[in-house]
All heavy atoms as a GROMACS GRO file, in nm:
protein
  620
    1LEU      N    1   0.085  -0.117   0.000
    1LEU     CA    2   0.000   0.000   0.000
    1LEU      C    3   0.089   0.123   0.000
    1LEU      O    4   0.181   0.131   0.081
    1LEU     CB    5  -0.086   0.004   0.126
    1LEU     CG    6  -0.185  -0.108   0.148
    1LEU    CD1    7  -0.248  -0.096   0.286
    1LEU    CD2    8  -0.291  -0.108   0.042
    2LEU      N    9   0.062   0.216  -0.087
    2LEU     CA   10   0.134   0.342  -0.087
    2LEU      C   11   0.035   0.455  -0.068
    2LEU      O   12  -0.070   0.456  -0.132
    2LEU     CB   13   0.211   0.362  -0.218
    2LEU     CG   14   0.338   0.279  -0.220
    2LEU    CD1   15   0.317   0.154  -0.301
    2LEU    CD2   16   0.453   0.360  -0.268
    3TYR      N   17   0.069   0.546   0.019
    3TYR     CA   18  -0.021   0.654   0.053
    3TYR      C   19   0.055   0.785   0.055
    3TYR      O   20   0.173   0.788   0.087
    3TYR     CB   21  -0.085   0.628   0.189
    3TYR     CG   22  -0.204   0.714   0.218
    3TYR    CD1   23  -0.317   0.708   0.137
    3TYR    CD2   24  -0.206   0.801   0.326
    3TYR    CE1   25  -0.428   0.788   0.162
    3TYR    CE2   26  -0.317   0.880   0.353
    3TYR     CZ   27  -0.427   0.873   0.270
    3TYR     OH   28  -0.536   0.951   0.296
    4SER      N   29  -0.013   0.893   0.024
    4SER     CA   30   0.056   1.021   0.013
    4SER      C   31  -0.024   1.135   0.072
    4SER      O   32  -0.044   1.236   0.010
    4SER     CB   33   0.082   1.050  -0.134
    4SER     OG   34  -0.041   1.062  -0.202
    5ARG      N   35  -0.069   1.118   0.190
    5ARG     CA   36  -0.142   1.227   0.255
    5ARG      C   37  -0.084   1.247   0.393
    5ARG      O   38  -0.006   1.167   0.441
    5ARG     CB   39  -0.291   1.194   0.268
    5ARG     CG   40  -0.362   1.170   0.138
    5ARG     CD   41  -0.359   1.280   0.036
    5ARG     NE   42  -0.393   1.411   0.083
    5ARG     CZ   43  -0.359   1.521   0.020
    5ARG    NH1   44  -0.289   1.517  -0.090
    5ARG    NH2   45  -0.393   1.638   0.067
    6PRO      N   46  -0.126   1.352   0.460
    6PRO     CA   47  -0.078   1.374   0.596
    6PRO      C   48  -0.106   1.252   0.684
    6PRO      O   49  -0.192   1.171   0.654
    6PRO     CB   50  -0.157   1.496   0.641
    6PRO     CG   51  -0.183   1.570   0.514
    6PRO     CD   52  -0.205   1.462   0.411
    7PRO      N   53  -0.032   1.239   0.793
    7PRO     CA   54  -0.026   1.115   0.870
    7PRO      C   55  -0.154   1.061   0.935
    7PRO      O   56  -0.157   0.945   0.971
    7PRO     CB   57   0.076   1.147   0.979
    7PRO     CG   58   0.157   1.256   0.924
    7PRO     CD   59   0.067   1.335   0.836
    8ALA      N   60  -0.259   1.138   0.953
    8ALA     CA   61  -0.377   1.087   1.023
    8ALA      C   62  -0.433   0.960   0.959
    8ALA      O   63  -0.449   0.858   1.025
    8ALA     CB   64  -0.484   1.195   1.030
    9ARG      N   65  -0.462   0.963   0.830
    9ARG     CA   66  -0.515   0.844   0.762
    9ARG      C   67  -0.406   0.741   0.741
    9ARG      O   68  -0.432   0.621   0.735
    9ARG     CB   69  -0.577   0.884   0.629
    9ARG     CG   70  -0.708   0.958   0.647
    9ARG     CD   71  -0.769   0.992   0.512
    9ARG     NE   72  -0.867   1.095   0.528
    9ARG     CZ   73  -0.843   1.226   0.519
    9ARG    NH1   74  -0.721   1.269   0.495
    9ARG    NH2   75  -0.939   1.314   0.535
   10SER      N   76  -0.285   0.787   0.728
   10SER     CA   77  -0.172   0.697   0.705
   10SER      C   78  -0.158   0.597   0.819
   10SER      O   79  -0.124   0.481   0.798
   10SER     CB   80  -0.042   0.776   0.692
   10SER     OG   81  -0.054   0.876   0.597
   11SER      N   82  -0.183   0.641   0.943
   11SER     CA   83  -0.170   0.549   1.056
   11SER      C   84  -0.270   0.435   1.046
   11SER      O   85  -0.237   0.321   1.075
   11SER     CB   86  -0.188   0.616   1.191
   11SER     OG   87  -0.192   0.751   1.188
   12SER      N   88  -0.390   0.465   1.002
   12SER     CA   89  -0.490   0.360   0.985
   12SER      C   90  -0.445   0.260   0.880
   12SER      O   91  -0.456   0.139   0.900
   12SER     CB   92  -0.624   0.420   0.944
   12SER     OG   93  -0.672   0.508   1.043
   13LEU      N   94  -0.395   0.310   0.769
   13LEU     CA   95  -0.348   0.220   0.663
   13LEU      C   96  -0.228   0.138   0.710
   13LEU      O   97  -0.217   0.020   0.678
   13LEU     CB   98  -0.310   0.299   0.538
   13LEU     CG   99  -0.428   0.351   0.457
   13LEU    CD1  100  -0.380   0.443   0.346
   13LEU    CD2  101  -0.508   0.237   0.400
   14ALA      N  102  -0.140   0.199   0.788
   14ALA     CA  103  -0.024   0.126   0.840
   14ALA      C  104  -0.068   0.012   0.932
   14ALA      O  105  -0.014  -0.098   0.926
   14ALA     CB  106   0.069   0.222   0.915
   15MET      N  107  -0.169   0.038   1.014
   15MET     CA  108  -0.221  -0.067   1.104
   15MET      C  109  -0.283  -0.181   1.025
   15MET      O  110  -0.258  -0.298   1.053
   15MET     CB  111  -0.324  -0.009   1.201
   15MET     CG  112  -0.263   0.071   1.313
   15MET     SD  113  -0.384   0.119   1.438
   15MET     CE  114  -0.451   0.266   1.364
   16VAL      N  115  -0.364  -0.148   0.924
   16VAL     CA  116  -0.429  -0.251   0.843
   16VAL      C  117  -0.324  -0.331   0.766
   16VAL      O  118  -0.330  -0.455   0.760
   16VAL     CB  119  -0.531  -0.187   0.747
   16VAL    CG1  120  -0.581  -0.287   0.645
   16VAL    CG2  121  -0.648  -0.128   0.826
   17ALA      N  122  -0.226  -0.261   0.708
   17ALA     CA  123  -0.121  -0.330   0.633
   17ALA      C  124  -0.046  -0.427   0.724
   17ALA      O  125  -0.023  -0.542   0.687
   17ALA     CB  126  -0.025  -0.227   0.573
   18ARG      N  127  -0.010  -0.381   0.842
   18ARG     CA  128   0.063  -0.466   0.935
   18ARG      C  129  -0.019  -0.589   0.974
   18ARG      O  130   0.032  -0.701   0.979
   18ARG     CB  131   0.101  -0.386   1.059
   18ARG     CG  132   0.190  -0.458   1.153
   18ARG     CD  133   0.227  -0.368   1.268
   18ARG     NE  134   0.349  -0.413   1.330
   18ARG     CZ  135   0.412  -0.350   1.425
   18ARG    NH1  136   0.366  -0.234   1.467
   18ARG    NH2  137   0.520  -0.398   1.477
   19ALA      N  138  -0.147  -0.568   1.000
   19ALA     CA  139  -0.235  -0.679   1.040
   19ALA      C  140  -0.247  -0.784   0.930
   19ALA      O  141  -0.267  -0.902   0.959
   19ALA     CB  142  -0.374  -0.625   1.077
   20HIS      N  143  -0.233  -0.741   0.805
   20HIS     CA  144  -0.247  -0.834   0.692
   20HIS      C  145  -0.113  -0.874   0.631
   20HIS      O  146  -0.109  -0.938   0.525
   20HIS     CB  147  -0.337  -0.772   0.585
   20HIS     CG  148  -0.480  -0.763   0.629
   20HIS    ND1  149  -0.568  -0.869   0.621
   20HIS    CD2  150  -0.550  -0.661   0.685
   20HIS    CE1  151  -0.686  -0.832   0.668
   20HIS    NE2  152  -0.677  -0.707   0.708
   21GLY      N  153  -0.005  -0.835   0.696
   21GLY     CA  154   0.127  -0.873   0.647
   21GLY      C  155   0.169  -0.802   0.520
   21GLY      O  156   0.249  -0.854   0.442
   22LEU      N  157   0.114  -0.684   0.498
   22LEU     CA  158   0.148  -0.605   0.379
   22LEU      C  159   0.250  -0.497   0.413
   22LEU      O  160   0.263  -0.457   0.528
   22LEU     CB  161   0.022  -0.538   0.322
   22LEU     CG  162  -0.091  -0.632   0.282
   22LEU    CD1  163  -0.215  -0.552   0.247
   22LEU    CD2  164  -0.047  -0.718   0.166
   23ARG      N  165   0.318  -0.450   0.312
   23ARG     CA  166   0.412  -0.340   0.328
   23ARG      C  167   0.336  -0.209   0.309
   23ARG      O  168   0.258  -0.196   0.215
   23ARG     CB  169   0.521  -0.355   0.223
   23ARG     CG  170   0.628  -0.251   0.227
   23ARG     CD  171   0.735  -0.287   0.123
   23ARG     NE  172   0.821  -0.174   0.101
   23ARG     CZ  173   0.869  -0.138  -0.015
   23ARG    NH1  174   0.841  -0.209  -0.123
   23ARG    NH2  175   0.946  -0.034  -0.027
   24CYS      N  176   0.360  -0.113   0.396
   24CYS     CA  177   0.296   0.018   0.384
   24CYS      C  178   0.406   0.123   0.367
   24CYS      O  179   0.495   0.134   0.451
   24CYS     CB  180   0.213   0.049   0.508
   24CYS     SG  181   0.129   0.209   0.500
   25VAL      N  182   0.399   0.198   0.258
   25VAL     CA  183   0.495   0.305   0.231
   25VAL      C  184   0.416   0.436   0.229
   25VAL      O  185   0.316   0.446   0.160
   25VAL     CB  186   0.565   0.284   0.095
   25VAL    CG1  187   0.664   0.395   0.068
   25VAL    CG2  188   0.633   0.147   0.092
   26VAL      N  189   0.462   0.532   0.306
   26VAL     CA  190   0.393   0.660   0.316
   26VAL      C  191   0.487   0.772   0.271
   26VAL      O  192   0.597   0.785   0.323
   26VAL     CB  193   0.347   0.688   0.461
   26VAL    CG1  194   0.277   0.822   0.470
   26VAL    CG2  195   0.256   0.577   0.512
   27ALA      N  196   0.443   0.850   0.173
   27ALA     CA  197   0.516   0.969   0.130
   27ALA      C  198   0.439   1.089   0.183
   27ALA      O  199   0.318   1.098   0.166
   27ALA     CB  200   0.525   0.974  -0.023
   28LEU      N  201   0.512   1.178   0.250
   28LEU     CA  202   0.446   1.294   0.309
   28LEU      C  203   0.540   1.413   0.310
   28LEU      O  204   0.661   1.397   0.289
   28LEU     CB  205   0.395   1.262   0.449
   28LEU     CG  206   0.485   1.188   0.548
   28LEU    CD1  207   0.592   1.275   0.604
   28LEU    CD2  208   0.400   1.133   0.659
   29PRO      N  209   0.486   1.533   0.335
   29PRO     CA  210   0.572   1.651   0.338
   29PRO      C  211   0.670   1.642   0.456
   29PRO      O  212   0.635   1.588   0.562
   29PRO     CB  213   0.475   1.767   0.359
   29PRO     CG  214   0.339   1.712   0.347
   29PRO     CD  215   0.346   1.565   0.357
   30ASP      N  216   0.790   1.695   0.439
   30ASP     CA  217   0.890   1.684   0.544
   30ASP      C  218   0.863   1.775   0.664
   30ASP      O  219   0.934   1.770   0.763
   30ASP     CB  220   1.031   1.706   0.489
   30ASP     CG  221   1.055   1.846   0.435
   30ASP    OD1  222   0.966   1.933   0.446
   30ASP    OD2  223   1.164   1.867   0.380
   31ASP      N  224   0.756   1.854   0.657
   31ASP     CA  225   0.722   1.936   0.772
   31ASP      C  226   0.614   1.871   0.859
   31ASP      O  227   0.560   1.933   0.951
   31ASP     CB  228   0.679   2.077   0.729
   31ASP     CG  229   0.559   2.078   0.634
   31ASP    OD1  230   0.511   1.969   0.595
   31ASP    OD2  231   0.514   2.188   0.598
   32ALA      N  232   0.585   1.744   0.835
   32ALA     CA  233   0.489   1.672   0.920
   32ALA      C  234   0.548   1.660   1.061
   32ALA      O  235   0.670   1.651   1.077
   32ALA     CB  236   0.462   1.533   0.863
   33ALA      N  237   0.463   1.660   1.160
   33ALA     CA  238   0.508   1.652   1.299
   33ALA      C  239   0.591   1.527   1.322
   33ALA      O  240   0.555   1.417   1.278
   33ALA     CB  241   0.388   1.654   1.393
   34SER      N  242   0.702   1.543   1.391
   34SER     CA  243   0.793   1.431   1.416
   34SER      C  244   0.724   1.319   1.495
   34SER      O  245   0.754   1.202   1.476
   34SER     CB  246   0.919   1.478   1.488
   34SER     OG  247   0.886   1.538   1.611
   35GLU      N  248   0.631   1.355   1.583
   35GLU     CA  249   0.557   1.253   1.659
   35GLU      C  250   0.473   1.166   1.568
   35GLU      O  251   0.461   1.045   1.589
   35GLU     CB  252   0.466   1.318   1.765
   35GLU     CG  253   0.539   1.398   1.870
   35GLU     CD  254   0.569   1.542   1.829
   35GLU    OE1  255   0.534   1.583   1.716
   35GLU    OE2  256   0.628   1.615   1.911
   36LYS      N  257   0.413   1.227   1.468
   36LYS     CA  258   0.330   1.150   1.374
   36LYS      C  259   0.417   1.058   1.288
   36LYS      O  260   0.380   0.945   1.261
   36LYS     CB  261   0.246   1.244   1.288
   36LYS     CG  262   0.139   1.313   1.371
   36LYS     CD  263   0.049   1.400   1.287
   36LYS     CE  264  -0.056   1.464   1.376
   36LYS     NZ  265  -0.151   1.544   1.301
   37VAL      N  266   0.533   1.109   1.246
   37VAL     CA  267   0.624   1.026   1.168
   37VAL      C  268   0.672   0.908   1.254
   37VAL      O  269   0.676   0.794   1.206
   37VAL     CB  270   0.744   1.109   1.117
   37VAL    CG1  271   0.848   1.021   1.052
   37VAL    CG2  272   0.695   1.216   1.018
   38ALA      N  273   0.704   0.935   1.380
   38ALA     CA  274   0.748   0.828   1.471
   38ALA      C  275   0.639   0.724   1.490
   38ALA      O  276   0.667   0.604   1.494
   38ALA     CB  277   0.789   0.888   1.606
   39THR      N  278   0.514   0.769   1.498
   39THR     CA  279   0.401   0.676   1.513
   39THR      C  280   0.388   0.586   1.390
   39THR      O  281   0.371   0.465   1.402
   39THR     CB  282   0.269   0.753   1.536
   39THR    OG1  283   0.281   0.828   1.656
   39THR    CG2  284   0.151   0.659   1.545
   40LEU      N  285   0.399   0.646   1.272
   40LEU     CA  286   0.391   0.568   1.148
   40LEU      C  287   0.501   0.462   1.144
   40LEU      O  288   0.476   0.346   1.110
   40LEU     CB  289   0.403   0.658   1.026
   40LEU     CG  290   0.281   0.744   0.995
   40LEU    CD1  291   0.315   0.849   0.889
   40LEU    CD2  292   0.166   0.657   0.950
   41LYS      N  293   0.622   0.501   1.180
   41LYS     CA  294   0.733   0.406   1.181
   41LYS      C  295   0.711   0.296   1.284
   41LYS      O  296   0.740   0.180   1.259
   41LYS     CB  297   0.865   0.479   1.206
   41LYS     CG  298   0.908   0.564   1.087
   41LYS     CD  299   1.039   0.635   1.115
   41LYS     CE  300   1.083   0.715   0.993
   41LYS     NZ  301   1.212   0.784   1.017
   42ALA      N  302   0.658   0.333   1.401
   42ALA     CA  303   0.629   0.234   1.505
   42ALA      C  304   0.524   0.134   1.458
   42ALA      O  305   0.524   0.018   1.501
   42ALA     CB  306   0.583   0.303   1.633
   43LEU      N  307   0.435   0.178   1.370
   43LEU     CA  308   0.331   0.090   1.316
   43LEU      C  309   0.383   0.008   1.198
   43LEU      O  310   0.309  -0.067   1.136
   43LEU     CB  311   0.209   0.172   1.273
   43LEU     CG  312   0.131   0.236   1.387
   43LEU    CD1  313   0.030   0.336   1.333
   43LEU    CD2  314   0.063   0.129   1.471
   44GLY      N  315   0.511   0.026   1.164
   44GLY     CA  316   0.572  -0.055   1.060
   44GLY      C  317   0.575   0.009   0.922
   44GLY      O  318   0.617  -0.054   0.825
   45ALA      N  319   0.532   0.134   0.912
   45ALA     CA  320   0.531   0.200   0.781
   45ALA      C  321   0.672   0.245   0.743
   45ALA      O  322   0.752   0.282   0.829
   45ALA     CB  323   0.438   0.321   0.783
   46GLU      N  324   0.698   0.243   0.615
   46GLU     CA  325   0.821   0.300   0.560
   46GLU      C  326   0.785   0.443   0.521
   46GLU      O  327   0.694   0.464   0.441
   46GLU     CB  328   0.863   0.219   0.437
   46GLU     CG  329   0.985   0.266   0.368
   46GLU     CD  330   1.014   0.183   0.243
   46GLU    OE1  331   0.991   0.060   0.245
   46GLU    OE2  332   1.057   0.243   0.143
   47VAL      N  333   0.852   0.540   0.581
   47VAL     CA  334   0.816   0.681   0.562
   47VAL      C  335   0.918   0.752   0.474
   47VAL      O  336   1.039   0.742   0.497
   47VAL     CB  337   0.805   0.753   0.698
   47VAL    CG1  338   0.770   0.900   0.678
   47VAL    CG2  339   0.701   0.685   0.786
   48HIS      N  340   0.867   0.822   0.373
   48HIS     CA  341   0.951   0.904   0.285
   48HIS      C  342   0.905   1.049   0.299
   48HIS      O  343   0.796   1.083   0.254
   48HIS     CB  344   0.938   0.860   0.139
   48HIS     CG  345   0.990   0.723   0.115
   48HIS    ND1  346   1.121   0.698   0.084
   48HIS    CD2  347   0.928   0.603   0.122
   48HIS    CE1  348   1.138   0.568   0.071
   48HIS    NE2  349   1.022   0.508   0.094
   49ALA      N  350   0.986   1.132   0.364
   49ALA     CA  351   0.953   1.273   0.383
   49ALA      C  352   1.008   1.352   0.264
   49ALA      O  353   1.126   1.343   0.232
   49ALA     CB  354   1.012   1.324   0.513
   50MET      N  355   0.922   1.426   0.199
   50MET     CA  356   0.958   1.501   0.078
   50MET      C  357   0.945   1.650   0.105
   50MET      O  358   0.855   1.692   0.176
   50MET     CB  359   0.863   1.465  -0.037
   50MET     CG  360   0.826   1.319  -0.052
   50MET     SD  361   0.963   1.211  -0.083
   50MET     CE  362   1.012   1.265  -0.242
   51ARG      N  363   1.035   1.727   0.043
   51ARG     CA  364   1.024   1.872   0.060
   51ARG      C  365   0.897   1.921  -0.010
   51ARG      O  366   0.860   1.867  -0.117
   51ARG     CB  367   1.148   1.943   0.007
   51ARG     CG  368   1.165   1.936  -0.141
   51ARG     CD  369   1.295   2.006  -0.185
   51ARG     NE  370   1.318   1.983  -0.326
   51ARG     CZ  371   1.271   2.061  -0.422
   51ARG    NH1  372   1.200   2.166  -0.392
   51ARG    NH2  373   1.295   2.033  -0.548
   52PRO      N  374   0.829   2.018   0.047
   52PRO     CA  375   0.706   2.069  -0.015
   52PRO      C  376   0.736   2.137  -0.149
   52PRO      O  377   0.823   2.222  -0.158
   52PRO     CB  378   0.655   2.172   0.087
   52PRO     CG  379   0.719   2.134   0.216
   52PRO     CD  380   0.852   2.077   0.180
   53VAL      N  381   0.667   2.093  -0.252
   53VAL     CA  382   0.675   2.153  -0.385
   53VAL      C  383   0.535   2.153  -0.445
   53VAL      O  384   0.444   2.089  -0.393
   53VAL     CB  385   0.773   2.076  -0.479
   53VAL    CG1  386   0.916   2.090  -0.433
   53VAL    CG2  387   0.735   1.930  -0.491
   54SER      N  388   0.518   2.222  -0.554
   54SER     CA  389   0.388   2.230  -0.621
   54SER      C  390   0.341   2.091  -0.663
   54SER      O  391   0.422   2.005  -0.700
   54SER     CB  392   0.401   2.319  -0.745
   54SER     OG  393   0.290   2.304  -0.829
   55ILE      N  394   0.211   2.067  -0.662
   55ILE     CA  395   0.154   1.938  -0.700
   55ILE      C  396   0.191   1.904  -0.845
   55ILE      O  397   0.195   1.786  -0.882
   55ILE     CB  398   0.000   1.938  -0.682
   55ILE    CG1  399  -0.060   1.799  -0.709
   55ILE    CG2  400  -0.066   2.040  -0.772
   55ILE    CD1  401  -0.025   1.694  -0.611
   56THR      N  402   0.224   2.001  -0.926
   56THR     CA  403   0.262   1.974  -1.064
   56THR      C  404   0.407   1.928  -1.076
   56THR      O  405   0.448   1.878  -1.180
   56THR     CB  406   0.242   2.099  -1.153
   56THR    OG1  407   0.322   2.205  -1.102
   56THR    CG2  408   0.095   2.140  -1.155
   57HIS      N  409   0.484   1.943  -0.970
   57HIS     CA  410   0.626   1.903  -0.969
   57HIS      C  411   0.636   1.751  -0.956
   57HIS      O  412   0.564   1.690  -0.877
   57HIS     CB  413   0.696   1.971  -0.852
   57HIS     CG  414   0.845   1.964  -0.858
   57HIS    ND1  415   0.915   1.849  -0.831
   57HIS    CD2  416   0.936   2.058  -0.889
   57HIS    CE1  417   1.044   1.873  -0.844
   57HIS    NE2  418   1.059   2.000  -0.879
   58PRO      N  419   0.725   1.686  -1.032
   58PRO     CA  420   0.737   1.539  -1.024
   58PRO      C  421   0.780   1.488  -0.887
   58PRO      O  422   0.753   1.373  -0.854
   58PRO     CB  423   0.841   1.505  -1.130
   58PRO     CG  424   0.894   1.632  -1.183
   58PRO     CD  425   0.812   1.745  -1.132
   59GLU      N  426   0.842   1.574  -0.805
   59GLU     CA  427   0.887   1.529  -0.672
   59GLU      C  428   0.788   1.565  -0.561
   59GLU      O  429   0.820   1.553  -0.443
   59GLU     CB  430   1.026   1.586  -0.642
   59GLU     CG  431   1.134   1.528  -0.731
   59GLU     CD  432   1.139   1.375  -0.728
   59GLU    OE1  433   1.146   1.317  -0.618
   59GLU    OE2  434   1.135   1.312  -0.836
   60HIS      N  435   0.667   1.609  -0.598
   60HIS     CA  436   0.563   1.629  -0.497
   60HIS      C  437   0.532   1.493  -0.436
   60HIS      O  438   0.531   1.391  -0.505
   60HIS     CB  439   0.438   1.690  -0.561
   60HIS     CG  440   0.333   1.727  -0.462
   60HIS    ND1  441   0.243   1.635  -0.413
   60HIS    CD2  442   0.305   1.844  -0.402
   60HIS    CE1  443   0.162   1.695  -0.327
   60HIS    NE2  444   0.198   1.823  -0.318
   61PHE      N  445   0.505   1.488  -0.306
   61PHE     CA  446   0.489   1.360  -0.238
   61PHE      C  447   0.380   1.272  -0.298
   61PHE      O  448   0.392   1.150  -0.300
   61PHE     CB  449   0.474   1.376  -0.087
   61PHE     CG  450   0.352   1.452  -0.042
   61PHE    CD1  451   0.237   1.385  -0.008
   61PHE    CD2  452   0.356   1.590  -0.030
   61PHE    CE1  453   0.125   1.454   0.037
   61PHE    CE2  454   0.245   1.660   0.014
   61PHE     CZ  455   0.129   1.592   0.048
   62VAL      N  456   0.276   1.331  -0.352
   62VAL     CA  457   0.170   1.252  -0.417
   62VAL      C  458   0.224   1.185  -0.543
   62VAL      O  459   0.202   1.066  -0.567
   62VAL     CB  460   0.048   1.339  -0.451
   62VAL    CG1  461  -0.053   1.263  -0.536
   62VAL    CG2  462  -0.018   1.390  -0.324
   63ASN      N  463   0.298   1.261  -0.623
   63ASN     CA  464   0.353   1.207  -0.748
   63ASN      C  465   0.458   1.100  -0.721
   63ASN      O  466   0.466   1.000  -0.793
   63ASN     CB  467   0.409   1.320  -0.833
   63ASN     CG  468   0.302   1.421  -0.868
   63ASN    OD1  469   0.186   1.386  -0.889
   63ASN    ND2  470   0.339   1.547  -0.874
   64VAL      N  471   0.538   1.119  -0.616
   64VAL     CA  472   0.638   1.018  -0.580
   64VAL      C  473   0.569   0.888  -0.539
   64VAL      O  474   0.606   0.780  -0.583
   64VAL     CB  475   0.729   1.070  -0.466
   64VAL    CG1  476   0.816   0.959  -0.410
   64VAL    CG2  477   0.816   1.185  -0.517
   65ALA      N  478   0.466   0.898  -0.455
   65ALA     CA  479   0.394   0.778  -0.410
   65ALA      C  480   0.328   0.706  -0.528
   65ALA      O  481   0.333   0.584  -0.538
   65ALA     CB  482   0.289   0.815  -0.306
   66ARG      N  483   0.270   0.783  -0.617
   66ARG     CA  484   0.204   0.723  -0.734
   66ARG      C  485   0.306   0.645  -0.819
   66ARG      O  486   0.282   0.534  -0.862
   66ARG     CB  487   0.138   0.833  -0.818
   66ARG     CG  488   0.046   0.784  -0.926
   66ARG     CD  489  -0.010   0.899  -1.009
   66ARG     NE  490  -0.052   1.013  -0.932
   66ARG     CZ  491  -0.177   1.036  -0.891
   66ARG    NH1  492  -0.271   0.949  -0.918
   66ARG    NH2  493  -0.206   1.144  -0.822
   67ARG      N  494   0.425   0.705  -0.842
   67ARG     CA  495   0.530   0.638  -0.920
   67ARG      C  496   0.581   0.513  -0.850
   67ARG      O  497   0.600   0.409  -0.911
   67ARG     CB  498   0.649   0.733  -0.942
   67ARG     CG  499   0.639   0.818  -1.063
   67ARG     CD  500   0.772   0.880  -1.102
   67ARG     NE  501   0.855   0.929  -0.994
   67ARG     CZ  502   0.846   1.050  -0.939
   67ARG    NH1  503   0.757   1.136  -0.983
   67ARG    NH2  504   0.927   1.086  -0.842
   68LYS      N  505   0.603   0.523  -0.718
   68LYS     CA  506   0.654   0.407  -0.644
   68LYS      C  507   0.553   0.291  -0.650
   68LYS      O  508   0.592   0.177  -0.664
   68LYS     CB  509   0.683   0.444  -0.499
   68LYS     CG  510   0.809   0.525  -0.481
   68LYS     CD  511   0.833   0.554  -0.334
   68LYS     CE  512   0.959   0.632  -0.312
   68LYS     NZ  513   1.080   0.554  -0.329
   69ALA      N  514   0.426   0.322  -0.637
   69ALA     CA  515   0.323   0.218  -0.644
   69ALA      C  516   0.325   0.149  -0.779
   69ALA      O  517   0.318   0.027  -0.788
   69ALA     CB  518   0.186   0.277  -0.615
   70LYS      N  519   0.335   0.227  -0.885
   70LYS     CA  520   0.336   0.171  -1.020
   70LYS      C  521   0.461   0.085  -1.041
   70LYS      O  522   0.453  -0.022  -1.101
   70LYS     CB  523   0.331   0.284  -1.122
   70LYS     CG  524   0.312   0.237  -1.263
   70LYS     CD  525   0.293   0.353  -1.358
   70LYS     CE  526   0.267   0.301  -1.499
   70LYS     NZ  527   0.244   0.410  -1.593
   71ALA      N  528   0.574   0.130  -0.988
   71ALA     CA  529   0.701   0.058  -1.008
   71ALA      C  530   0.702  -0.080  -0.943
   71ALA      O  531   0.766  -0.172  -0.992
   71ALA     CB  532   0.817   0.141  -0.954
   72VAL      N  533   0.630  -0.095  -0.833
   72VAL     CA  534   0.630  -0.224  -0.761
   72VAL      C  535   0.499  -0.299  -0.776
   72VAL      O  536   0.472  -0.394  -0.705
   72VAL     CB  537   0.664  -0.206  -0.611
   72VAL    CG1  538   0.802  -0.147  -0.593
   72VAL    CG2  539   0.558  -0.123  -0.540
   73ASP      N  540   0.414  -0.253  -0.869
   73ASP     CA  541   0.280  -0.311  -0.888
   73ASP      C  542   0.203  -0.309  -0.756
   73ASP      O  543   0.137  -0.407  -0.718
   73ASP     CB  544   0.291  -0.454  -0.944
   73ASP     CG  545   0.160  -0.499  -1.007
   73ASP    OD1  546   0.083  -0.412  -1.052
   73ASP    OD2  547   0.135  -0.621  -1.008
   74GLY      N  548   0.214  -0.196  -0.687
   74GLY     CA  549   0.145  -0.180  -0.558
   74GLY      C  550   0.013  -0.108  -0.575
   74GLY      O  551  -0.032  -0.080  -0.686
   75VAL      N  552  -0.048  -0.077  -0.464
   75VAL     CA  553  -0.175  -0.006  -0.462
   75VAL      C  554  -0.149   0.136  -0.412
   75VAL      O  555  -0.100   0.155  -0.301
   75VAL     CB  556  -0.277  -0.076  -0.370
   75VAL    CG1  557  -0.404   0.005  -0.360
   75VAL    CG2  558  -0.305  -0.216  -0.418
   76PHE      N  559  -0.183   0.234  -0.493
   76PHE     CA  560  -0.170   0.374  -0.453
   76PHE      C  561  -0.305   0.416  -0.396
   76PHE      O  562  -0.405   0.419  -0.468
   76PHE     CB  563  -0.132   0.460  -0.573
   76PHE     CG  564  -0.132   0.608  -0.543
   76PHE    CD1  565  -0.047   0.661  -0.447
   76PHE    CD2  566  -0.217   0.694  -0.611
   76PHE    CE1  567  -0.046   0.798  -0.419
   76PHE    CE2  568  -0.217   0.830  -0.584
   76PHE     CZ  569  -0.131   0.881  -0.488
   77CYS      N  570  -0.310   0.443  -0.269
   77CYS     CA  571  -0.435   0.482  -0.203
   77CYS      C  572  -0.451   0.632  -0.214
   77CYS      O  573  -0.390   0.709  -0.142
   77CYS     CB  574  -0.431   0.442  -0.056
   77CYS     SG  575  -0.408   0.265  -0.032
   78ASP      N  576  -0.534   0.674  -0.306
   78ASP     CA  577  -0.554   0.815  -0.334
   78ASP      C  578  -0.697   0.852  -0.296
   78ASP      O  579  -0.792   0.809  -0.359
   78ASP     CB  580  -0.530   0.841  -0.483
   78ASP     CG  581  -0.543   0.986  -0.522
   78ASP    OD1  582  -0.587   1.068  -0.439
   78ASP    OD2  583  -0.512   1.018  -0.637
   79GLN      N  584  -0.710   0.934  -0.194
   79GLN     CA  585  -0.842   0.967  -0.144
   79GLN      C  586  -0.926   1.049  -0.242
   79GLN      O  587  -1.046   1.058  -0.228
   79GLN     CB  588  -0.832   1.043  -0.011
   79GLN     CG  589  -0.771   1.180  -0.025
   79GLN     CD  590  -0.767   1.253   0.108
   79GLN    OE1  591  -0.824   1.207   0.206
   79GLN    NE2  592  -0.701   1.366   0.112
   80PHE      N  593  -0.864   1.107  -0.343
   80PHE     CA  594  -0.939   1.190  -0.436
   80PHE      C  595  -0.978   1.117  -0.564
   80PHE      O  596  -1.071   1.157  -0.633
   80PHE     CB  597  -0.858   1.315  -0.472
   80PHE     CG  598  -0.827   1.399  -0.351
   80PHE    CD1  599  -0.698   1.409  -0.305
   80PHE    CD2  600  -0.927   1.465  -0.284
   80PHE    CE1  601  -0.670   1.485  -0.193
   80PHE    CE2  602  -0.900   1.541  -0.172
   80PHE     CZ  603  -0.770   1.551  -0.127
   81GLU      N  604  -0.905   1.011  -0.602
   81GLU     CA  605  -0.932   0.946  -0.730
   81GLU      C  606  -0.973   0.800  -0.718
   81GLU      O  607  -0.998   0.736  -0.817
   81GLU     CB  608  -0.807   0.957  -0.818
   81GLU     CG  609  -0.776   1.101  -0.854
   81GLU     CD  610  -0.651   1.113  -0.938
   81GLU    OE1  611  -0.611   1.015  -1.005
   81GLU    OE2  612  -0.591   1.222  -0.939
   82ASN      N  613  -0.974   0.744  -0.598
   82ASN     CA  614  -1.014   0.602  -0.584
   82ASN      C  615  -1.162   0.587  -0.585
   82ASN      O  616  -1.237   0.666  -0.546
   82ASN     CB  617  -0.959   0.542  -0.454
   82ASN     CG  618  -0.811   0.510  -0.469
   82ASN    OD1  619  -0.760   0.504  -0.578
   82ASN    ND2  620  -0.746   0.490  -0.357
   0.00000   0.00000   0.00000
């Protein structure tokens, strides 16, 4: 599962992924609270903190997560397009 939103929903996905033996990768802005990042890691998520850039930029955290999901034949959990 790959997700690219702020950590609140990410923690739920990390818990579900862990319970089902799946890998959870979360891409988020690097200004996310350190406590939330620590929680995601404690739940077993692989966290990629990205510098904030425009959504049109290829290195925006949403675009990075989408590419990573496609590269590994994973599931990109997109709350706006799913």
